[in-house]
C-alpha positions in Angstrom: 25.1 48.6 -24.6 22.6 46.2 -22.9 25.3 43.6 -22.3 27.6 46.1 -20.7 24.8 47.3 -18.3 24.0 43.7 -17.2 27.6 43.0 -16.6 28.0 46.2 -14.5 24.9 45.3 -12.5 26.2 41.8 -11.7 29.6 43.1 -10.7 28.1 45.8 -8.5 25.8 43.3 -6.7 28.5 40.7 -6.0 29.9 42.4 -2.8 26.4 42.7 -1.4 25.7 39.0 -2.0 29.1 38.0 -0.6 28.7 40.1 2.5 25.2 38.9 3.2 26.1 35.2 3.0 28.6 35.5 5.9 26.2 37.3 8.2 25.3 34.3 10.4 27.5 33.6 13.4 25.5 30.8 15.1 27.1 27.4 15.2 25.2 24.4 14.0 23.7 22.3 16.9 23.1 18.6 16.6 20.2 17.3 18.5 18.4 14.0 18.7 14.6 14.0 18.3 12.5 10.9 19.1 9.7 10.3 16.7 7.2 7.6 17.4 6.1 5.8 14.2 3.6 2.9 14.3 5.2 -0.3 13.1 3.2 -2.6 10.9 3.4 -6.2 12.0 2.3 -8.9 9.6 -0.8 -10.8 10.4 -0.4 -14.5 10.1 -2.8 -16.2 7.7 -4.8 -18.7 9.7 -7.2 -19.7 7.0 -7.5 -23.2 5.6 -6.1 -24.0 2.2 -8.6 -22.9 -0.5 -10.9 -25.7 -1.5 -11.1 -27.2 -5.0 -13.9 -25.1 -6.4 -16.0 -27.1 -8.9 -17.1 -24.1 -10.9 -13.8 -23.3 -12.7 -13.9 -21.5 -16.0 -12.9 -24.6 -17.8 -15.6 -26.7 -16.1 -18.3 -24.1 -16.8 -17.2 -23.8 -20.5 -17.3 -27.6 -20.9 -20.8 -27.8 -19.4 -22.0 -25.0 -21.6 -20.5 -26.6 -24.7 -22.1 -30.0 -23.8 -25.4 -28.1 -23.2 -25.7 -29.9 -19.8 -27.9 -27.4 -18.0 -28.8 -29.5 -14.9 -25.1 -30.4 -14.4 -24.2 -26.7 -14.8 -26.7 -25.6 -12.2 -25.5 -28.3 -9.7 -21.9 -27.3 -10.3 -22.7 -23.6 -9.8 -24.7 -24.2 -6.6 -22.0 -26.4 -5.2 -19.4 -23.8 -6.0 -21.5 -21.0 -4.5 -21.5 -22.6 -1.0 -17.8 -23.1 -1.1 -17.3 -19.5 -2.3 -19.4 -18.1 0.6 -17.6 -20.3 3.1 -14.2 -19.0 1.8 -15.4 -15.4 1.9 -16.5 -15.9 5.5 -13.0 -17.1 6.4 -11.5 -14.1 4.6 -13.8 -11.7 6.5 -12.8 -13.4 9.8 -9.1 -13.1 8.9 -9.4 -9.4 8.0 -11.4 -8.7 11.3 -8.8 -10.5 13.3 -5.9 -8.5 11.8 -7.8 -5.2 12.1 -8.4 -5.7 15.8 -6.0 -3.8 18.1 -3.3 -5.9 19.7 -3.8 -7.2 23.2 -0.9 -5.2 24.6 0.6 -2.1 23.2 4.4 -2.3 22.5 6.5 -0.1 24.7 
């Protein structure tokens, strides 16, 4: 009995759905819209080549294994200045790339 009622309800609603789908008479209009999107331009890397840092993992492990504390401290201090110099170059590169361009593209 339930199946028969569902079938009857679907058949009765079909003309209403079909008539409603044809109610629009407007034609589709094609239009062009200009959307301005910022374009990302790559920033050239103007940094020097990375230096040969003396405090590599292998060098530190070798100094620790040899129990050479004065040599380890000298190596870490020498590497520290090179790391700070490289970080300063990185910060300057990021600041240069983050600055607005000299002239805006048309």
